[in-house]
N, C-alpha and C positions, 0 to 999 in steps of 0.2 A: 293531193300534193306529194311527190316522192320524198323520201327521208333523205336529208342532207348526208353527203359522202365525205367522211372525215378521215384524212390520211394520218398515219401514226407511224412516226420514225422506229425503226428496229435497230438491234445490235448485228454486229457480226462477229462471230463467235464458233468455235467447235461445239458439236452436239452430239448426243447419241438416241438412236431410237430403233427400236426392234432389234434386228440383227447388225445394225449399222453403228459403228463407234468413231468418236472423234470426227465427224465428218464437218467440214465447213458447212456453216448454217447462216441464214439470215433470220433471227428469231425474236419474239417479244413475248413477255409474259402475259398469258392469257387475261389476266385482269385489266390490263388497258382496253382490249377489244371489248370485254364485258361491260366496262365502264361506259364506253361510247355507245353500245348498243341500247343498254339500259336507259341511255339518255335521249334515245329518239333518233339515232342516226345510223348510218351504215358505215363500218369501218373497213378501211383497206390498208394493207401493211405497205410501208415505202422503205426498202432496203436500199442502200447507197447505190448511187449511180454516177459514173465519172464523165458521162456524156455531156458535152459543153452545153446544152440547151436542156438537159432533163430537168433541173429545177422548176425552170419557167413552164415547162411543158407540163410538168406535174401539177404545180399550183393552178394552172388554167383548167385542169380537170377535176380538182376537188373544191369542195363548199368550205372547208375549214381544216386547220391542221393542229396535231398534237406533237410537240418535240419531247420524247420520252425521256427517262431517267438513264443512267448509264454511267460509263467511266468518267475520269476527269477531262476536263477540256485542256487540251494542250497549252501550257503557260505562254509559249511562243506565240500565241494569238493575241495575247495581250501585253505582249513586252516584257514578260519576266523569264527568269531562268527557273529551271525545274527543279522544285524544292525536294526535301528528302521523304516527305511523305505522298508526293504526288505520283499518281500511277501513269505507266508508259502511255502515250498519246495514241488515241484511236483515230488515226490519219484520216483514213477514207470516210470514217463518220463526221469527224470534224468538219471536212469540207463539203460533204453533201447536205449536212443540216445546217450549215451557215448559208450555203447558197439556197436553201428552202427558205431561211427566215428572210433573206435579202428580199427573195421574189416574194415572198407573202408581205412584205412590208410594202414593196412597191405597188402591189396591186390591191392592199387593204384586205387581204384575206384573213379572216378571224383566225387567231393561233393563240394556242395555251401551251405553255413551256411548264414540264414537270421535272423539277429537281434539276438535273444536269440541263435539262431542256431550259429552264429559267437562267441558269448561268450561262449558257450558250447566247441566248437572246441577247443579256447584257453584255457579253464581251463582243458579238456582231455588230452591236450598236455603238461600240467604243467605251463600253466599261472595263472593269477589271474584278479578281476575285481574290479573296482570302485563301490561300492554298492549302493552309491545315486548321481549320476554326478553332480546335482546342488550344492550340498557341495563342490565339486571340482572346477566348473567353474564359480560359482556365478549367474547363470541363469537357466532358464527352457525353454529355446528355443528348446531343442531336445524332448521335450514332454510338450506343455505349458499347456494343459487341458486333463483330462480323457475322454478316448474314440473318440479323434478326431486326425487325422494324421496332422503333420506340415510340413513344408519343408524348407530345408536351403542348402546352397551349401557344397559340399566336392571338394577336390583338390587330384587327383590321383598323386601318388608318380612316378615321372619320371623313365623309366627303367623298372617298374614292370610289371607284367602279367596283373595286373588290367587297368594300363595305355594304355597297347596294344589292350584292348578290349573298353575303354572310351575314350581314347585320354588323353593328360595331362592338358587339361583345366578345369577349374571347371564345376561341373555338378549339378544341383539343384535335390535333391532327396526327396521322402516322408520318414518321420521320425516319430517314437515314441517309445521312451526308456527312462529309468531313470538310468541305469546301463551302464557301458562301458569297455572295454579291459583296465587294468592298465598295469602290467608286462605281455611282449608279451611272449609267450611260446617257448621254443627253437625248432629250424626248421620252425618258422612263421617270418614273417616280416611285418611292417605295410606298406600298398600300398595305404591308402588314409587318409586325415585328414580334419576334419571341422576347422571353421574359429577360433576355441577357442583352436585347438590343440588337441581334442578329436580323438582317434584312430577310423577311419570310416571303415577300411578294412584292413584284414590281409590275406595273402596268403603264401603257401609253399615256401622256399627260393630254392627249387628245387624239381625235380620230377614231378609226375602225378598232373592234375589239382586239386587244392585245395584251396578254397577261401571263406572268410568269408566277408559278408558286413552288417554294423551296421543298414543300412537302410531297406526299405520294397520296393523291386523293383515290387512286386505283386500289389502295389498299385498305379502304374504308367503305362505308354505304353511303357516304353523303355525296350525292350526284349534282348538287347546286352549281358547282363550278363548269361541269360539261354540259349541264342543260343549258347555262348562260352561253357556252360556246355553240351548242347546237343550234339555239334560238337565234344567235347571230349569223351563223352558216346559213340558215334557213331564210332570214329576213334579208340578207345580203345578196342571194342568188342572182336576183335581178339587176342590182347595182353591179355586182362583180360581171356579170354578162356584157354590161353597157360599157365598162371600162375596158374588158378585153377586146371588145369590137372596135373600139375607137382607135 
């Protein structure tokens, strides 16, 4: 059996390599690719594409989707004004990844959202975000200094799909975020919390594999989340094919 094909969304940002400086680039930290490959799948990068049919066509060609971390989701997408700590919107990326999430949801494609990916998933499905978490929880433990990952424990909610993957005991995770899920979207439920009550994971209440985590599994060595995605992608190949043909 061929390995599942897992698409991973990318940044659009200036980059430098070799003799080239500040070139427009579609890029992704290598750790995301390695995480998917070590979990038994083939990774393919999905840079933003504004063609009207691009998201549906892309979802039809992959077996699973990772919506990666990155810049803040535009608050306009969840009906809020731009806060003083919120980054400038990544308009092309917001539009592309929102379309991918909707297409994946419509077809039952297995999906894992990581950090920003979890937040975008919640927004696309009708929830909203805390724009600057330290204002809510009174500390900066989720992202204590720029450009450096922190660690803290999260506790899966008993009886959830996440708990079936990670167990119900606390898990130490790599973290780097200043925003978080606030109002959870219809059809999702919280499946892990941090010590301060922050929602650290959401999942579909029912249906195909749909999970978002606030932390960065690619920065650690725990493959259980991506192995669960890959397993769902592999077992769902025939079902997805049947739905796409119908």
